[in-house]
C-alpha positions as CSV (number, residue, x, y, z in Angstrom):
1,X,-29.5,-16.1,24.0
2,X,-33.2,-16.3,24.9
3,X,-35.6,-14.3,22.8
4,X,-36.7,-11.0,24.2
5,X,-40.4,-10.6,24.8
6,X,-42.2,-9.7,21.5
7,X,-44.8,-7.2,20.6
8,X,-43.4,-4.0,22.0
9,X,-43.3,-0.9,19.8
10,X,-40.7,1.1,21.7
11,X,-37.1,0.1,22.0
12,X,-36.0,-0.8,25.5
13,X,-32.5,-0.7,26.9
14,X,-32.0,-4.5,26.6
15,X,-33.0,-4.5,23.0
16,X,-30.7,-1.6,22.3
17,X,-27.8,-3.4,24.0
18,X,-28.5,-6.6,22.1
19,X,-28.5,-4.8,18.8
20,X,-25.2,-3.0,19.2
21,X,-23.6,-6.0,20.9
22,X,-24.4,-8.0,17.7
23,X,-23.1,-5.1,15.6
24,X,-19.8,-5.2,17.4
25,X,-19.6,-9.0,16.9
26,X,-20.3,-8.6,13.2
27,X,-17.4,-6.2,12.7
28,X,-14.9,-8.9,13.9
29,X,-16.6,-11.6,11.9
30,X,-17.2,-9.5,8.7
31,X,-20.9,-10.4,8.9
32,X,-23.1,-8.2,6.7
33,X,-25.4,-5.8,8.6
34,X,-28.4,-7.3,6.8
35,X,-27.7,-10.6,8.6
36,X,-27.4,-8.8,11.9
37,X,-30.7,-7.0,11.4
38,X,-32.4,-10.3,10.6
39,X,-30.9,-12.0,13.7
40,X,-31.9,-9.2,16.0
41,X,-35.4,-9.0,14.4
42,X,-35.9,-12.7,15.2
43,X,-34.9,-12.3,18.8
44,X,-37.0,-9.2,19.4
45,X,-40.0,-10.0,17.3
46,X,-39.5,-6.9,15.1
47,X,-39.2,-6.6,11.4
48,X,-35.7,-6.5,9.9
49,X,-36.5,-3.1,8.3
50,X,-37.6,-1.8,11.7
51,X,-34.3,-2.9,13.3
52,X,-32.3,-1.3,10.5
53,X,-34.1,2.0,10.7
54,X,-33.6,2.1,14.5
55,X,-29.9,1.3,14.0
56,X,-29.3,4.2,11.6
57,X,-31.4,6.5,13.7
58,X,-29.3,5.7,16.8
59,X,-26.1,6.4,14.9
60,X,-27.4,9.7,13.7
61,X,-28.2,10.7,17.3
62,X,-24.6,9.9,18.2
63,X,-25.7,8.9,21.7
64,X,-22.2,7.8,22.8
65,X,-23.6,6.9,26.3
66,X,-24.7,3.5,24.9
67,X,-22.0,1.0,25.8
68,X,-22.1,-0.6,22.3
69,X,-21.1,2.7,20.6
70,X,-17.4,2.9,21.2
71,X,-15.7,6.3,20.7
72,X,-14.9,6.7,17.0
73,X,-16.9,3.7,15.9
74,X,-19.6,5.7,14.2
75,X,-18.0,9.2,13.9
76,X,-19.7,11.0,11.0
77,X,-17.7,12.4,8.1
78,X,-17.1,16.1,7.9
79,X,-17.6,17.8,4.5
80,X,-13.9,18.0,4.1
81,X,-13.4,14.3,4.7
82,X,-16.3,13.5,2.3
83,X,-14.6,15.6,-0.4
84,X,-11.2,13.9,0.2
85,X,-12.9,10.5,0.2
86,X,-14.5,11.1,-3.1
87,X,-11.3,12.4,-4.7
88,X,-9.3,9.4,-3.4
89,X,-11.8,6.7,-4.5
90,X,-12.6,8.3,-7.9
91,X,-8.9,8.8,-8.7
92,X,-8.2,5.1,-7.7
93,X,-11.1,3.9,-10.0
94,X,-9.7,6.0,-12.8
95,X,-6.5,4.0,-12.5
96,X,-8.3,0.7,-12.5
97,X,-8.2,0.1,-8.7
98,X,-11.3,-1.3,-7.1
99,X,-13.3,0.6,-4.5
100,X,-12.7,-2.2,-2.0
101,X,-8.9,-2.2,-2.5
102,X,-8.7,1.6,-2.3
103,X,-10.8,1.8,0.9
104,X,-8.8,-1.0,2.4
105,X,-5.6,1.0,1.8
106,X,-7.3,4.1,3.2
107,X,-8.1,2.1,6.3
108,X,-4.6,0.9,6.7
109,X,-5.6,-2.8,6.2
110,X,-8.3,-2.6,9.0
111,X,-11.5,-4.2,7.8
112,X,-13.7,-2.0,10.0
113,X,-12.1,1.2,8.7
114,X,-12.4,-0.2,5.2
115,X,-16.2,-0.8,5.6
116,X,-16.6,2.7,7.0
117,X,-15.0,4.3,3.9
118,X,-16.6,1.9,1.5
119,X,-20.2,2.3,2.8
120,X,-19.9,6.1,3.0
121,X,-18.7,6.2,-0.7
122,X,-21.6,4.1,-1.8
123,X,-24.0,6.2,0.2
124,X,-22.7,9.3,-1.5
125,X,-23.1,7.8,-4.9
126,X,-26.8,7.0,-4.1
127,X,-27.7,10.1,-2.0
128,X,-25.5,12.9,-3.2
129,X,-24.9,12.5,-6.9
130,X,-24.6,16.2,-7.5
131,X,-21.6,16.4,-5.1
132,X,-20.1,13.2,-6.7
133,X,-20.3,14.8,-10.1
134,X,-18.9,18.0,-8.8
135,X,-15.8,16.3,-7.5
136,X,-15.6,14.2,-10.7
137,X,-15.5,17.4,-12.7
138,X,-12.7,18.8,-10.5
139,X,-10.7,15.7,-11.1
140,X,-11.4,15.9,-14.8
141,X,-10.0,19.4,-14.9
142,X,-6.9,18.0,-13.4
143,X,-6.6,15.3,-16.0
144,X,-8.3,12.4,-14.0
145,X,-11.4,11.4,-15.9
146,X,-13.8,8.9,-14.3
147,X,-17.6,8.9,-14.1
148,X,-18.8,6.4,-11.5
149,X,-22.3,6.6,-13.0
150,X,-21.2,5.6,-16.5
151,X,-20.4,1.9,-17.0
152,X,-18.1,1.2,-20.0
153,X,-19.8,-0.8,-22.7
154,X,-17.1,-3.5,-22.6
155,X,-18.1,-4.1,-19.0
156,X,-21.8,-4.5,-19.6
157,X,-21.6,-8.2,-20.3
158,X,-19.5,-8.9,-17.3
159,X,-21.8,-6.7,-15.1
160,X,-24.8,-8.8,-16.2
161,X,-22.9,-12.0,-15.5
162,X,-21.9,-10.7,-12.1
163,X,-25.4,-9.7,-11.3
164,X,-26.6,-13.2,-12.3
165,X,-24.0,-14.9,-10.1
166,X,-24.9,-12.6,-7.2
167,X,-28.6,-13.5,-7.5
168,X,-27.8,-17.2,-7.5
169,X,-25.5,-16.9,-4.5
170,X,-28.2,-14.9,-2.6
171,X,-30.5,-17.9,-3.1
172,X,-28.1,-20.0,-1.0
173,X,-28.9,-20.0,2.7
174,X,-26.7,-17.8,4.7
175,X,-24.8,-16.4,1.7
176,X,-24.5,-12.7,0.7
177,X,-23.9,-12.6,-3.0
178,X,-22.8,-8.9,-3.1
179,X,-20.3,-9.5,-0.3
180,X,-19.0,-12.6,-2.1
181,X,-18.6,-10.7,-5.4
182,X,-16.9,-7.9,-3.5
183,X,-14.5,-10.3,-2.0
184,X,-13.6,-11.7,-5.4
185,X,-13.1,-8.2,-6.6
186,X,-10.8,-7.4,-3.7
187,X,-8.7,-10.5,-4.3
188,X,-8.5,-9.7,-8.0
189,X,-7.4,-6.1,-7.1
190,X,-4.6,-7.5,-4.8
191,X,-3.5,-9.9,-7.6
192,X,-3.4,-7.0,-10.1
193,X,-1.4,-4.8,-7.6
194,X,1.0,-7.7,-7.0
195,X,1.5,-8.1,-10.7
196,X,2.3,-4.4,-11.1
197,X,4.8,-4.6,-8.2
198,X,6.4,-7.7,-9.8
199,X,6.8,-5.8,-13.0
200,X,8.4,-2.9,-11.1
201,X,10.7,-5.3,-9.3
202,X,11.7,-6.8,-12.7
203,X,12.5,-3.3,-14.1
204,X,14.4,-2.4,-10.9
205,X,16.4,-5.7,-11.1
206,X,17.3,-5.0,-14.8
207,X,18.4,-1.5,-13.9
208,X,20.6,-2.8,-11.0
209,X,22.2,-5.4,-13.2
210,X,23.0,-2.8,-15.8
211,X,24.5,-0.6,-13.1
212,X,26.6,-3.5,-11.8
213,X,27.8,-4.3,-15.3
214,X,28.9,-0.7,-15.8
215,X,30.6,-0.6,-12.4
216,X,32.5,-3.8,-13.2
217,X,33.7,-2.3,-16.5
218,X,34.9,0.7,-14.6
219,X,36.6,-1.4,-12.0
220,X,38.4,-3.4,-14.7
221,X,39.5,-0.1,-16.3
222,X,40.7,1.2,-12.9
223,X,42.7,-2.1,-12.4
224,X,44.3,-1.7,-15.8
225,X,45.4,1.8,-15.0
226,X,46.6,0.7,-11.6
227,X,48.8,-2.1,-13.0
228,X,50.3,0.4,-15.6
229,X,51.1,2.8,-12.8
230,X,52.6,0.0,-10.7
231,X,54.8,-1.0,-13.6
232,X,56.1,2.5,-13.9
233,X,56.6,2.7,-10.2
234,X,58.7,-0.4,-10.2
235,X,60.8,0.9,-13.1
236,X,61.3,4.2,-11.2
237,X,62.4,2.3,-8.1
238,X,64.8,0.2,-10.1
239,X,66.4,3.2,-11.9
240,X,66.9,5.0,-8.6
241,X,68.4,1.9,-7.1
242,X,71.0,1.9,-9.9
243,X,71.7,5.6,-9.4
244,X,72.2,5.1,-5.7
245,X,74.9,2.5,-6.5
246,X,76.8,4.9,-8.7
247,X,76.4,7.9,-6.4
248,X,77.7,6.0,-3.5
249,X,81.2,6.8,-4.7
250,X,80.6,10.5,-4.8
251,X,81.0,13.1,-2.0
252,X,79.2,16.3,-1.2
253,X,75.6,17.2,-2.1
254,X,75.3,14.2,-4.4
255,X,76.3,11.8,-1.7
256,X,73.7,13.3,0.7
257,X,71.0,13.1,-2.0
258,X,71.9,9.5,-2.6
259,X,71.5,8.6,1.1
260,X,68.0,10.2,1.3
261,X,67.1,8.5,-2.0
262,X,68.3,5.2,-0.6
263,X,65.9,5.5,2.4
264,X,63.0,6.4,0.1
265,X,63.7,3.5,-2.3
266,X,63.9,1.2,0.7
267,X,60.5,2.3,1.8
268,X,59.1,1.8,-1.7
269,X,60.6,-1.7,-2.0
270,X,59.0,-2.5,1.4
271,X,55.6,-1.3,0.2
272,X,56.0,-3.4,-3.0
273,X,56.9,-6.5,-1.0
274,X,53.8,-6.1,1.3
275,X,51.6,-5.6,-1.8
276,X,52.8,-8.7,-3.4
277,X,52.3,-10.7,-0.2
């Protein structure tokens, strides 16, 4: 795209359109806003800080008539949403879950939504520490203790190392060290979550195997009882068959009982034959 004429102090429509068009593209690519500001500054002849300030001023105005501002893209957080965001992220960090992984889950896996939550959380840490500490105290009273402003001593060495790596990456052309480190942190969080799930699956598998073992024992016991009952049933059929043979010579009620019993024994023997088949 050709550079827009330089030297103007006020923002014109084509510059505004260019800025937000580049912002929209950056969302899909995952490009840091800093790179977008620099690219737009180069095309408009402005300073990157000037571009950045204009961008945030436009968002604050919420002028949704601009075509680049899609509905819902820059919807500000309500105080209730801010409170909920802080509770969710602080609770996640208290359980060893990274901010990036937590906000990605909050955004349903959508990178754009994740960035919205993540950037808002970081802005709150910087600009509204009193509110952050208030919510942290609420959680502490509920048994969830995490102070985002207090870095554990055991993490200091790793923090310095990460800062050094970030600085070195930033010296590489076109690289964003912070974004790179965040990406590694996100991947690590996914790996940790996967490991936790694998452990859960192992426990579940062990429990299922134990249940199956107990059920098999119960089935074997039921089969033993069934075979015992079957043996008694056969003996009963055999005894009644002998009785029928002797009662066949009798008359009267005994004879009638013998005939009914003979039919019943015949049905029992038929059932036994079908079972054995």
